[in-house]
TORKE-835925 format. One record per residue (C-alpha): x, y, z; residue number from 1; chain. Coordinates in steps of 0.1 Angstrom, whole numbers, plus 2048, in hexadecimal, padded with zeros to 3 digits. Example, Ala and Ser with C-alpha at 12.3 -4.5 7.8 and 13.67 -1.06 7.14 Angstrom:
2
<pt xx="87B" yy="7D3" zz="84E" k="1" c="A"/>
<pt xx="889" yy="7F5" zz="847" k="2" c="A"/>
//
This chain:
398
<pt xx="800" yy="800" zz="800" k="1" c="A"/>
<pt xx="80E" yy="822" zz="7F6" k="2" c="A"/>
<pt xx="802" yy="843" zz="801" k="3" c="A"/>
<pt xx="7FF" yy="860" zz="7E8" k="4" c="A"/>
<pt xx="801" yy="884" zz="7F4" k="5" c="A"/>
<pt xx="7E5" yy="89C" zz="7EF" k="6" c="A"/>
<pt xx="7F1" yy="8AD" zz="7CF" k="7" c="A"/>
<pt xx="7F4" yy="88E" zz="7B9" k="8" c="A"/>
<pt xx="7D6" yy="87F" zz="7CB" k="9" c="A"/>
<pt xx="7C1" yy="89C" zz="7BF" k="10" c="A"/>
<pt xx="7CF" yy="898" zz="79D" k="11" c="A"/>
<pt xx="7C2" yy="874" zz="79B" k="12" c="A"/>
<pt xx="7A0" yy="880" zz="7A6" k="13" c="A"/>
<pt xx="79F" yy="89A" zz="78B" k="14" c="A"/>
<pt xx="7AA" yy="880" zz="772" k="15" c="A"/>
<pt xx="78A" yy="86D" zz="779" k="16" c="A"/>
<pt xx="772" yy="88A" zz="777" k="17" c="A"/>
<pt xx="770" yy="896" zz="79B" k="18" c="A"/>
<pt xx="772" yy="8BB" zz="7A3" k="19" c="A"/>
<pt xx="78F" yy="8C6" zz="7B9" k="20" c="A"/>
<pt xx="79B" yy="8E9" zz="7C3" k="21" c="A"/>
<pt xx="7B7" yy="8F9" zz="7AF" k="22" c="A"/>
<pt xx="7D8" yy="8F1" zz="7C0" k="23" c="A"/>
<pt xx="7FE" yy="8F3" zz="7BC" k="24" c="A"/>
<pt xx="819" yy="8E0" zz="7CE" k="25" c="A"/>
<pt xx="839" yy="8F4" zz="7D3" k="26" c="A"/>
<pt xx="85B" yy="8EE" zz="7E3" k="27" c="A"/>
<pt xx="867" yy="912" zz="7E7" k="28" c="A"/>
<pt xx="85A" yy="935" zz="7EC" k="29" c="A"/>
<pt xx="869" yy="93F" zz="7CB" k="30" c="A"/>
<pt xx="857" yy="924" zz="7B8" k="31" c="A"/>
<pt xx="836" yy="930" zz="7C8" k="32" c="A"/>
<pt xx="83D" yy="954" zz="7BE" k="33" c="A"/>
<pt xx="841" yy="949" zz="79A" k="34" c="A"/>
<pt xx="821" yy="934" zz="79A" k="35" c="A"/>
<pt xx="80E" yy="951" zz="7AA" k="36" c="A"/>
<pt xx="817" yy="967" zz="78C" k="37" c="A"/>
<pt xx="80B" yy="94C" zz="773" k="38" c="A"/>
<pt xx="7EA" yy="941" zz="784" k="39" c="A"/>
<pt xx="7CE" yy="95B" zz="789" k="40" c="A"/>
<pt xx="7BB" yy="945" zz="7A2" k="41" c="A"/>
<pt xx="7D8" yy="94A" zz="7BB" k="42" c="A"/>
<pt xx="7D2" yy="96F" zz="7B9" k="43" c="A"/>
<pt xx="7AC" yy="96F" zz="7BA" k="44" c="A"/>
<pt xx="7A3" yy="954" zz="7D3" k="45" c="A"/>
<pt xx="7A6" yy="94E" zz="7F8" k="46" c="A"/>
<pt xx="7C1" yy="934" zz="7FD" k="47" c="A"/>
<pt xx="7CB" yy="917" zz="813" k="48" c="A"/>
<pt xx="7EF" yy="90D" zz="819" k="49" c="A"/>
<pt xx="7F8" yy="8EB" zz="827" k="50" c="A"/>
<pt xx="817" yy="8D6" zz="82C" k="51" c="A"/>
<pt xx="818" yy="8BD" zz="810" k="52" c="A"/>
<pt xx="822" yy="8A0" zz="825" k="53" c="A"/>
<pt xx="813" yy="87F" zz="832" k="54" c="A"/>
<pt xx="80D" yy="88E" zz="855" k="55" c="A"/>
<pt xx="7EF" yy="88B" zz="86B" k="56" c="A"/>
<pt xx="7E2" yy="8A9" zz="880" k="57" c="A"/>
<pt xx="7F2" yy="8C2" zz="868" k="58" c="A"/>
<pt xx="7DA" yy="8DD" zz="874" k="59" c="A"/>
<pt xx="7E4" yy="8D8" zz="899" k="60" c="A"/>
<pt xx="808" yy="8D9" zz="88F" k="61" c="A"/>
<pt xx="804" yy="8FB" zz="87F" k="62" c="A"/>
<pt xx="80A" yy="8ED" zz="85D" k="63" c="A"/>
<pt xx="7E8" yy="8F8" zz="84E" k="64" c="A"/>
<pt xx="7E0" yy="91D" zz="848" k="65" c="A"/>
<pt xx="7BE" yy="927" zz="83B" k="66" c="A"/>
<pt xx="7AC" yy="946" zz="830" k="67" c="A"/>
<pt xx="7CA" yy="956" zz="81F" k="68" c="A"/>
<pt xx="7CE" yy="96F" zz="804" k="69" c="A"/>
<pt xx="7EC" yy="96C" zz="7ED" k="70" c="A"/>
<pt xx="803" yy="980" zz="804" k="71" c="A"/>
<pt xx="7F9" yy="96A" zz="821" k="72" c="A"/>
<pt xx="7FE" yy="94B" zz="80D" k="73" c="A"/>
<pt xx="821" yy="956" zz="804" k="74" c="A"/>
<pt xx="829" yy="95C" zz="828" k="75" c="A"/>
<pt xx="81A" yy="93A" zz="832" k="76" c="A"/>
<pt xx="82F" yy="928" zz="817" k="77" c="A"/>
<pt xx="84F" yy="937" zz="826" k="78" c="A"/>
<pt xx="844" yy="92F" zz="849" k="79" c="A"/>
<pt xx="83C" yy="90A" zz="843" k="80" c="A"/>
<pt xx="858" yy="901" zz="82B" k="81" c="A"/>
<pt xx="876" yy="8F4" zz="83E" k="82" c="A"/>
<pt xx="862" yy="8ED" zz="85E" k="83" c="A"/>
<pt xx="86E" yy="8CE" zz="871" k="84" c="A"/>
<pt xx="855" yy="8B5" zz="880" k="85" c="A"/>
<pt xx="869" yy="89C" zz="893" k="86" c="A"/>
<pt xx="880" yy="88D" zz="879" k="87" c="A"/>
<pt xx="86C" yy="89B" zz="85B" k="88" c="A"/>
<pt xx="875" yy="8BB" zz="84A" k="89" c="A"/>
<pt xx="858" yy="8CB" zz="836" k="90" c="A"/>
<pt xx="865" yy="8D0" zz="813" k="91" c="A"/>
<pt xx="844" yy="8D5" zz="800" k="92" c="A"/>
<pt xx="824" yy="8E8" zz="805" k="93" c="A"/>
<pt xx="803" yy="8E6" zz="7F3" k="94" c="A"/>
<pt xx="7F0" yy="906" zz="7EC" k="95" c="A"/>
<pt xx="7CC" yy="903" zz="7E2" k="96" c="A"/>
<pt xx="7AE" yy="919" zz="7DD" k="97" c="A"/>
<pt xx="795" yy="91B" zz="7FA" k="98" c="A"/>
<pt xx="772" yy="90F" zz="7EF" k="99" c="A"/>
<pt xx="756" yy="921" zz="800" k="100" c="A"/>
<pt xx="73C" yy="908" zz="80D" k="101" c="A"/>
<pt xx="723" yy="902" zz="829" k="102" c="A"/>
<pt xx="720" yy="8DC" zz="82C" k="103" c="A"/>
<pt xx="73A" yy="8C1" zz="82C" k="104" c="A"/>
<pt xx="736" yy="89C" zz="822" k="105" c="A"/>
<pt xx="74A" yy="87C" zz="821" k="106" c="A"/>
<pt xx="752" yy="863" zz="806" k="107" c="A"/>
<pt xx="76B" yy="846" zz="804" k="108" c="A"/>
<pt xx="773" yy="825" zz="7F4" k="109" c="A"/>
<pt xx="788" yy="80B" zz="805" k="110" c="A"/>
<pt xx="795" yy="7E9" zz="7FA" k="111" c="A"/>
<pt xx="786" yy="7CA" zz="80B" k="112" c="A"/>
<pt xx="78D" yy="7A5" zz="809" k="113" c="A"/>
<pt xx="771" yy="7A0" zz="7F0" k="114" c="A"/>
<pt xx="773" yy="7C1" zz="7DD" k="115" c="A"/>
<pt xx="76D" yy="7E4" zz="7EA" k="116" c="A"/>
<pt xx="755" yy="7F8" zz="800" k="117" c="A"/>
<pt xx="747" yy="81A" zz="7F4" k="118" c="A"/>
<pt xx="73F" yy="830" zz="812" k="119" c="A"/>
<pt xx="72D" yy="851" zz="814" k="120" c="A"/>
<pt xx="71F" yy="867" zz="830" k="121" c="A"/>
<pt xx="70C" yy="888" zz="831" k="122" c="A"/>
<pt xx="724" yy="896" zz="84A" k="123" c="A"/>
<pt xx="749" yy="89B" zz="845" k="124" c="A"/>
<pt xx="769" yy="8AB" zz="853" k="125" c="A"/>
<pt xx="76F" yy="8A3" zz="877" k="126" c="A"/>
<pt xx="74A" yy="89C" zz="87C" k="127" c="A"/>
<pt xx="74C" yy="87B" zz="86A" k="128" c="A"/>
<pt xx="763" yy="86C" zz="885" k="129" c="A"/>
<pt xx="74A" yy="872" zz="8A0" k="130" c="A"/>
<pt xx="72C" yy="868" zz="88A" k="131" c="A"/>
<pt xx="739" yy="848" zz="87A" k="132" c="A"/>
<pt xx="717" yy="838" zz="87D" k="133" c="A"/>
<pt xx="70C" yy="850" zz="862" k="134" c="A"/>
<pt xx="725" yy="842" zz="849" k="135" c="A"/>
<pt xx="712" yy="82A" zz="831" k="136" c="A"/>
<pt xx="722" yy="812" zz="81A" k="137" c="A"/>
<pt xx="71D" yy="7FA" zz="7FD" k="138" c="A"/>
<pt xx="734" yy="7DD" zz="7F4" k="139" c="A"/>
<pt xx="740" yy="7D6" zz="7D1" k="140" c="A"/>
<pt xx="74F" yy="7B4" zz="7C8" k="141" c="A"/>
<pt xx="771" yy="7B1" zz="7B6" k="142" c="A"/>
<pt xx="76D" yy="7B8" zz="791" k="143" c="A"/>
<pt xx="74B" yy="7C9" zz="795" k="144" c="A"/>
<pt xx="740" yy="7ED" zz="794" k="145" c="A"/>
<pt xx="724" yy="7FD" zz="7A8" k="146" c="A"/>
<pt xx="703" yy="802" zz="796" k="147" c="A"/>
<pt xx="6F4" yy="825" zz="795" k="148" c="A"/>
<pt xx="6D6" yy="817" zz="7A9" k="149" c="A"/>
<pt xx="6ED" yy="80A" zz="7C4" k="150" c="A"/>
<pt xx="6FE" yy="82B" zz="7C7" k="151" c="A"/>
<pt xx="6DE" yy="83F" zz="7C8" k="152" c="A"/>
<pt xx="6D1" yy="828" zz="7E3" k="153" c="A"/>
<pt xx="6F1" yy="82C" zz="7F7" k="154" c="A"/>
<pt xx="6F0" yy="852" zz="7F7" k="155" c="A"/>
<pt xx="6CB" yy="853" zz="7FF" k="156" c="A"/>
<pt xx="6D2" yy="83B" zz="81D" k="157" c="A"/>
<pt xx="6ED" yy="854" zz="828" k="158" c="A"/>
<pt xx="6D4" yy="870" zz="829" k="159" c="A"/>
<pt xx="6D9" yy="882" zz="808" k="160" c="A"/>
<pt xx="6BA" yy="88C" zz="7F4" k="161" c="A"/>
<pt xx="6AF" yy="89D" zz="7D4" k="162" c="A"/>
<pt xx="6CA" yy="8AB" zz="7BC" k="163" c="A"/>
<pt xx="6E5" yy="8A8" zz="7D7" k="164" c="A"/>
<pt xx="6DF" yy="882" zz="7D9" k="165" c="A"/>
<pt xx="6E3" yy="87F" zz="7B3" k="166" c="A"/>
<pt xx="703" yy="894" zz="7B5" k="167" c="A"/>
<pt xx="711" yy="87F" zz="7D2" k="168" c="A"/>
<pt xx="709" yy="85F" zz="7BF" k="169" c="A"/>
<pt xx="71C" yy="86B" zz="7A1" k="170" c="A"/>
<pt xx="739" yy="876" zz="7B7" k="171" c="A"/>
<pt xx="73B" yy="853" zz="7C7" k="172" c="A"/>
<pt xx="73A" yy="844" zz="7A4" k="173" c="A"/>
<pt xx="758" yy="858" zz="798" k="174" c="A"/>
<pt xx="76A" yy="852" zz="7B9" k="175" c="A"/>
<pt xx="766" yy="82C" zz="7B4" k="176" c="A"/>
<pt xx="772" yy="82F" zz="790" k="177" c="A"/>
<pt xx="791" yy="841" zz="79C" k="178" c="A"/>
<pt xx="797" yy="827" zz="7B8" k="179" c="A"/>
<pt xx="792" yy="809" zz="7A0" k="180" c="A"/>
<pt xx="7A6" yy="816" zz="782" k="181" c="A"/>
<pt xx="7C3" yy="824" zz="797" k="182" c="A"/>
<pt xx="7C8" yy="804" zz="7AB" k="183" c="A"/>
<pt xx="7BC" yy="815" zz="7CA" k="184" c="A"/>
<pt xx="7BC" yy="805" zz="7ED" k="185" c="A"/>
<pt xx="7AC" yy="822" zz="7FF" k="186" c="A"/>
<pt xx="79E" yy="843" zz="7F2" k="187" c="A"/>
<pt xx="78E" yy="85C" zz="80A" k="188" c="A"/>
<pt xx="780" yy="87E" zz="803" k="189" c="A"/>
<pt xx="779" yy="891" zz="823" k="190" c="A"/>
<pt xx="76A" yy="8A9" zz="81F" k="191" c="A"/>
<pt xx="755" yy="8A9" zz="800" k="192" c="A"/>
<pt xx="746" yy="8CB" zz="7FE" k="193" c="A"/>
<pt xx="72B" yy="8DB" zz="7E9" k="194" c="A"/>
<pt xx="736" yy="8FA" zz="7D7" k="195" c="A"/>
<pt xx="720" yy="919" zz="7D3" k="196" c="A"/>
<pt xx="717" yy="90E" zz="7B0" k="197" c="A"/>
<pt xx="70A" yy="8ED" zz="7BE" k="198" c="A"/>
<pt xx="727" yy="8D7" zz="7B2" k="199" c="A"/>
<pt xx="739" yy="8BF" zz="7C9" k="200" c="A"/>
<pt xx="75E" yy="8C4" zz="7CF" k="201" c="A"/>
<pt xx="778" yy="8AD" zz="7DE" k="202" c="A"/>
<pt xx="788" yy="8C4" zz="7F8" k="203" c="A"/>
<pt xx="7A2" yy="8AB" zz="805" k="204" c="A"/>
<pt xx="7AD" yy="888" zz="7FD" k="205" c="A"/>
<pt xx="7BE" yy="86A" zz="80D" k="206" c="A"/>
<pt xx="7CB" yy="854" zz="7F1" k="207" c="A"/>
<pt xx="7DB" yy="832" zz="7F6" k="208" c="A"/>
<pt xx="7E4" yy="81E" zz="7D7" k="209" c="A"/>
<pt xx="7F3" yy="7FC" zz="7D0" k="210" c="A"/>
<pt xx="817" yy="806" zz="7CC" k="211" c="A"/>
<pt xx="820" yy="7E6" zz="7BA" k="212" c="A"/>
<pt xx="808" yy="7EF" zz="79E" k="213" c="A"/>
<pt xx="81D" yy="80D" zz="794" k="214" c="A"/>
<pt xx="829" yy="7FC" zz="775" k="215" c="A"/>
<pt xx="806" yy="7FC" zz="767" k="216" c="A"/>
<pt xx="803" yy="822" zz="76B" k="217" c="A"/>
<pt xx="81D" yy="835" zz="756" k="218" c="A"/>
<pt xx="80C" yy="856" zz="760" k="219" c="A"/>
<pt xx="814" yy="850" zz="785" k="220" c="A"/>
<pt xx="830" yy="86A" zz="784" k="221" c="A"/>
<pt xx="82E" yy="872" zz="7A9" k="222" c="A"/>
<pt xx="842" yy="863" zz="7C6" k="223" c="A"/>
<pt xx="830" yy="851" zz="7E1" k="224" c="A"/>
<pt xx="82E" yy="861" zz="803" k="225" c="A"/>
<pt xx="84B" yy="85B" zz="81B" k="226" c="A"/>
<pt xx="842" yy="844" zz="838" k="227" c="A"/>
<pt xx="84D" yy="842" zz="85C" k="228" c="A"/>
<pt xx="84C" yy="868" zz="860" k="229" c="A"/>
<pt xx="86C" yy="86E" zz="84C" k="230" c="A"/>
<pt xx="877" yy="873" zz="828" k="231" c="A"/>
<pt xx="882" yy="856" zz="813" k="232" c="A"/>
<pt xx="8A7" yy="851" zz="811" k="233" c="A"/>
<pt xx="8B9" yy="851" zz="7F0" k="234" c="A"/>
<pt xx="8BD" yy="82B" zz="7F1" k="235" c="A"/>
<pt xx="898" yy="826" zz="7F8" k="236" c="A"/>
<pt xx="88E" yy="83D" zz="7DB" k="237" c="A"/>
<pt xx="8A5" yy="82B" zz="7C3" k="238" c="A"/>
<pt xx="897" yy="809" zz="7CD" k="239" c="A"/>
<pt xx="873" yy="817" zz="7C9" k="240" c="A"/>
<pt xx="87C" yy="823" zz="7A6" k="241" c="A"/>
<pt xx="887" yy="800" zz="79D" k="242" c="A"/>
<pt xx="869" yy="7F0" zz="7AE" k="243" c="A"/>
<pt xx="852" yy="806" zz="798" k="244" c="A"/>
<pt xx="862" yy="7F8" zz="778" k="245" c="A"/>
<pt xx="860" yy="7D2" zz="77F" k="246" c="A"/>
<pt xx="843" yy="7BA" zz="782" k="247" c="A"/>
<pt xx="852" yy="7AA" zz="7A1" k="248" c="A"/>
<pt xx="85A" yy="7BD" zz="7C0" k="249" c="A"/>
<pt xx="879" yy="7CC" zz="7D1" k="250" c="A"/>
<pt xx="875" yy="7DF" zz="7F2" k="251" c="A"/>
<pt xx="88D" yy="7F1" zz="809" k="252" c="A"/>
<pt xx="889" yy="805" zz="82A" k="253" c="A"/>
<pt xx="8A8" yy="810" zz="83C" k="254" c="A"/>
<pt xx="8AA" yy="80E" zz="862" k="255" c="A"/>
<pt xx="8C7" yy="823" zz="870" k="256" c="A"/>
<pt xx="8DD" yy="813" zz="88B" k="257" c="A"/>
<pt xx="8D7" yy="7EE" zz="883" k="258" c="A"/>
<pt xx="8F2" yy="7D4" zz="87C" k="259" c="A"/>
<pt xx="8DE" yy="7B8" zz="86C" k="260" c="A"/>
<pt xx="8D4" yy="7BE" zz="848" k="261" c="A"/>
<pt xx="8B7" yy="7AC" zz="839" k="262" c="A"/>
<pt xx="8B4" yy="79F" zz="815" k="263" c="A"/>
<pt xx="896" yy="787" zz="817" k="264" c="A"/>
<pt xx="882" yy="779" zz="7FB" k="265" c="A"/>
<pt xx="85D" yy="782" zz="7FE" k="266" c="A"/>
<pt xx="849" yy="797" zz="816" k="267" c="A"/>
<pt xx="840" yy="77B" zz="82D" k="268" c="A"/>
<pt xx="865" yy="770" zz="830" k="269" c="A"/>
<pt xx="86E" yy="795" zz="836" k="270" c="A"/>
<pt xx="857" yy="798" zz="854" k="271" c="A"/>
<pt xx="861" yy="775" zz="861" k="272" c="A"/>
<pt xx="886" yy="77C" zz="860" k="273" c="A"/>
<pt xx="882" yy="79F" zz="86E" k="274" c="A"/>
<pt xx="86E" yy="792" zz="88B" k="275" c="A"/>
<pt xx="888" yy="777" zz="891" k="276" c="A"/>
<pt xx="8A4" yy="791" zz="892" k="277" c="A"/>
<pt xx="892" yy="7A7" zz="8AB" k="278" c="A"/>
<pt xx="886" yy="78A" zz="8C0" k="279" c="A"/>
<pt xx="8AB" yy="77F" zz="8C4" k="280" c="A"/>
<pt xx="8B7" yy="7A1" zz="8CE" k="281" c="A"/>
<pt xx="8C5" yy="7AC" zz="8AD" k="282" c="A"/>
<pt xx="8C4" yy="7CE" zz="89D" k="283" c="A"/>
<pt xx="8B5" yy="7D1" zz="87A" k="284" c="A"/>
<pt xx="8C7" yy="7E7" zz="862" k="285" c="A"/>
<pt xx="8AA" yy="7E6" zz="848" k="286" c="A"/>
<pt xx="88A" yy="7D7" zz="83C" k="287" c="A"/>
<pt xx="88D" yy="7C8" zz="819" k="288" c="A"/>
<pt xx="87D" yy="7AE" zz="802" k="289" c="A"/>
<pt xx="87E" yy="7A2" zz="7DF" k="290" c="A"/>
<pt xx="861" yy="78D" zz="7D2" k="291" c="A"/>
<pt xx="84C" yy="784" zz="7B4" k="292" c="A"/>
<pt xx="86A" yy="778" zz="79F" k="293" c="A"/>
<pt xx="879" yy="79B" zz="799" k="294" c="A"/>
<pt xx="895" yy="79E" zz="77F" k="295" c="A"/>
<pt xx="8B8" yy="798" zz="78B" k="296" c="A"/>
<pt xx="8C2" yy="7BC" zz="784" k="297" c="A"/>
<pt xx="8A7" yy="7C9" zz="79C" k="298" c="A"/>
<pt xx="8B3" yy="7B1" zz="7B7" k="299" c="A"/>
<pt xx="8D6" yy="7BD" zz="7B0" k="300" c="A"/>
<pt xx="8CD" yy="7E1" zz="7B6" k="301" c="A"/>
<pt xx="8BB" yy="7D8" zz="7D7" k="302" c="A"/>
<pt xx="8D9" yy="7C4" zz="7E2" k="303" c="A"/>
<pt xx="8F1" yy="7E1" zz="7DB" k="304" c="A"/>
<pt xx="8DD" yy="7F7" zz="7F1" k="305" c="A"/>
<pt xx="8DC" yy="7DD" zz="80D" k="306" c="A"/>
<pt xx="902" yy="7D8" zz="80B" k="307" c="A"/>
<pt xx="907" yy="7FE" zz="80F" k="308" c="A"/>
<pt xx="8F5" yy="800" zz="830" k="309" c="A"/>
<pt xx="90D" yy="80D" zz="84A" k="310" c="A"/>
<pt xx="919" yy="7F9" zz="868" k="311" c="A"/>
<pt xx="90B" yy="7D7" zz="85D" k="312" c="A"/>
<pt xx="91B" yy="7B7" zz="869" k="313" c="A"/>
<pt xx="903" yy="79D" zz="85A" k="314" c="A"/>
<pt xx="8EF" yy="79B" zz="83A" k="315" c="A"/>
<pt xx="8D3" yy="781" zz="83B" k="316" c="A"/>
<pt xx="8C8" yy="774" zz="819" k="317" c="A"/>
<pt xx="8AA" yy="75F" zz="823" k="318" c="A"/>
<pt xx="88B" yy="751" zz="815" k="319" c="A"/>
<pt xx="873" yy="734" zz="815" k="320" c="A"/>
<pt xx="86F" yy="71B" zz="7F9" k="321" c="A"/>
<pt xx="864" yy="730" zz="7DB" k="322" c="A"/>
<pt xx="849" yy="725" zz="7C3" k="323" c="A"/>
<pt xx="853" yy="738" zz="7A4" k="324" c="A"/>
<pt xx="86F" yy="751" zz="7AD" k="325" c="A"/>
<pt xx="88E" yy="744" zz="79C" k="326" c="A"/>
<pt xx="8A9" yy="740" zz="7B7" k="327" c="A"/>
<pt xx="8C6" yy="73E" zz="79F" k="328" c="A"/>
<pt xx="8BB" yy="75D" zz="78C" k="329" c="A"/>
<pt xx="8B4" yy="773" zz="7AA" k="330" c="A"/>
<pt xx="8D4" yy="766" zz="7BC" k="331" c="A"/>
<pt xx="8E7" yy="771" zz="79C" k="332" c="A"/>
<pt xx="8DD" yy="795" zz="7A3" k="333" c="A"/>
<pt xx="8E6" yy="792" zz="7C8" k="334" c="A"/>
<pt xx="908" yy="783" zz="7C0" k="335" c="A"/>
<pt xx="910" yy="79E" zz="7A7" k="336" c="A"/>
<pt xx="908" yy="7B9" zz="7C1" k="337" c="A"/>
<pt xx="91D" yy="7A6" zz="7DC" k="338" c="A"/>
<pt xx="93B" yy="7A6" zz="7C5" k="339" c="A"/>
<pt xx="937" yy="7CB" zz="7BD" k="340" c="A"/>
<pt xx="933" yy="7D3" zz="7E2" k="341" c="A"/>
<pt xx="952" yy="7BF" zz="7EB" k="342" c="A"/>
<pt xx="967" yy="7D0" zz="7D0" k="343" c="A"/>
<pt xx="95D" yy="7F1" zz="7E0" k="344" c="A"/>
<pt xx="966" yy="7E6" zz="803" k="345" c="A"/>
<pt xx="942" yy="7E6" zz="810" k="346" c="A"/>
<pt xx="941" yy="7C2" zz="81D" k="347" c="A"/>
<pt xx="960" yy="7C3" zz="834" k="348" c="A"/>
<pt xx="957" yy="7B1" zz="854" k="349" c="A"/>
<pt xx="934" yy="7A8" zz="847" k="350" c="A"/>
<pt xx="928" yy="784" zz="848" k="351" c="A"/>
<pt xx="90E" yy="777" zz="82F" k="352" c="A"/>
<pt xx="8F4" yy="75D" zz="839" k="353" c="A"/>
<pt xx="8DF" yy="74C" zz="81E" k="354" c="A"/>
<pt xx="8C1" yy="734" zz="821" k="355" c="A"/>
<pt xx="8AA" yy="72E" zz="803" k="356" c="A"/>
<pt xx="897" yy="715" zz="7EF" k="357" c="A"/>
<pt xx="883" yy="715" zz="7CE" k="358" c="A"/>
<pt xx="888" yy="712" zz="7A8" k="359" c="A"/>
<pt xx="8AC" yy="70D" zz="79F" k="360" c="A"/>
<pt xx="8B7" yy="70F" zz="7C3" k="361" c="A"/>
<pt xx="8D4" yy="6F6" zz="7BF" k="362" c="A"/>
<pt xx="8E4" yy="70C" zz="7A5" k="363" c="A"/>
<pt xx="8DD" yy="72C" zz="7B8" k="364" c="A"/>
<pt xx="8EA" yy="71F" zz="7D9" k="365" c="A"/>
<pt xx="909" yy="711" zz="7C9" k="366" c="A"/>
<pt xx="911" yy="733" zz="7BA" k="367" c="A"/>
<pt xx="90D" yy="743" zz="7DC" k="368" c="A"/>
<pt xx="924" yy="729" zz="7EC" k="369" c="A"/>
<pt xx="93E" yy="730" zz="7D1" k="370" c="A"/>
<pt xx="941" yy="753" zz="7DF" k="371" c="A"/>
<pt xx="954" yy="745" zz="7FC" k="372" c="A"/>
<pt xx="970" yy="73D" zz="7E4" k="373" c="A"/>
<pt xx="971" yy="762" zz="7DB" k="374" c="A"/>
<pt xx="978" yy="76D" zz="7FE" k="375" c="A"/>
<pt xx="954" yy="773" zz="80A" k="376" c="A"/>
<pt xx="94A" yy="769" zz="82D" k="377" c="A"/>
<pt xx="92B" yy="756" zz="824" k="378" c="A"/>
<pt xx="916" yy="739" zz="831" k="379" c="A"/>
<pt xx="8FD" yy="728" zz="81A" k="380" c="A"/>
<pt xx="8E0" yy="711" zz="824" k="381" c="A"/>
<pt xx="8C4" yy="700" zz="810" k="382" c="A"/>
<pt xx="8A0" yy="6F8" zz="817" k="383" c="A"/>
<pt xx="8A9" yy="6DE" zz="832" k="384" c="A"/>
<pt xx="8B4" yy="6F9" zz="84A" k="385" c="A"/>
<pt xx="897" yy="70A" zz="85E" k="386" c="A"/>
<pt xx="892" yy="72E" zz="852" k="387" c="A"/>
<pt xx="89D" yy="740" zz="871" k="388" c="A"/>
<pt xx="8BB" yy="72A" zz="87A" k="389" c="A"/>
<pt xx="8D0" yy="742" zz="866" k="390" c="A"/>
<pt xx="8C4" yy="75F" zz="87C" k="391" c="A"/>
<pt xx="8D0" yy="74C" zz="89B" k="392" c="A"/>
<pt xx="8F2" yy="745" zz="88B" k="393" c="A"/>
<pt xx="8F6" yy="768" zz="87F" k="394" c="A"/>
<pt xx="8EF" yy="778" zz="8A0" k="395" c="A"/>
<pt xx="906" yy="760" zz="8B3" k="396" c="A"/>
<pt xx="91F" yy="75E" zz="896" k="397" c="A"/>
<pt xx="91F" yy="737" zz="898" k="398" c="A"/>
//
């Protein structure tokens, strides 16, 4: 699941026919000054300035400024940019037009085991949290789309009537189209507001997409939001760029201060090995995984980043018995990266532990064992060794 910031999230809504406020995302006061000269709406409208980050409680943190004219917006941009919130530095703000309205509503679509739920309420903003019983929903099975009748019944059950009910049903229909076509996992508009001309506008958006589907969307030219309250590192961004290009998956999250680096095959193995390291008192240097039979070059890039982690003493290359991931092929990418890292002096004092099974495992494990003849400190085990035994050996250096 990958979170999309408000600016590109609004862009996806607009793509599927939903109305959104005019907005710009800027990274400097100078950039905003130039945009202000080129966009009349910035000069004519009341404005809202918000930190363009994946942060909760932005208003309470003083990272949302409302009711501004252009001069006030310029001052707010300068005030918010560069602010530090724990380990995060605000490096972007979003400036949008204020939309005059009286009532606020709620609409969302979320993924479920069987498909998706479409949810609406005739209250919105902070009111929806204390009135969750007013949120009504209809379920849509995988591969299906909601009928117009089902959506009309949904909004009427939620308390909408007359022309507003028809507009809300149409809004929900477009929201589902956006969710379904953009590989959404959660899409929330809170609030939906009715403009003075009667049209419904998405005033704010929470957008979560299936990040692994990026290869299907060449127009996704936006980065996903940073997680864990910090910006992505250069290594993480480079692995994400590779992940977006391949059908399989490669993932990396760095954890400063750890000494045990992880290079597991598959998300399940990643969690299993990570839990084992922590349970045995070890310190993780990263989270990583490769799965879905990614190309060897993608695994090589991931391995290069893992080898560059500072202060590591062990690298654990672990995995269960693969069904279709080619062990020999993916190990080829890992081995190439190991050789490159060794030539650059990055693996001095680092011991490598390998446990794997699957297609072409004999050839892959033999190639790994051969690294010992090249001066690598490496131990290699096949499917007969329990998965986490290599964690015990790594942490006790047995």
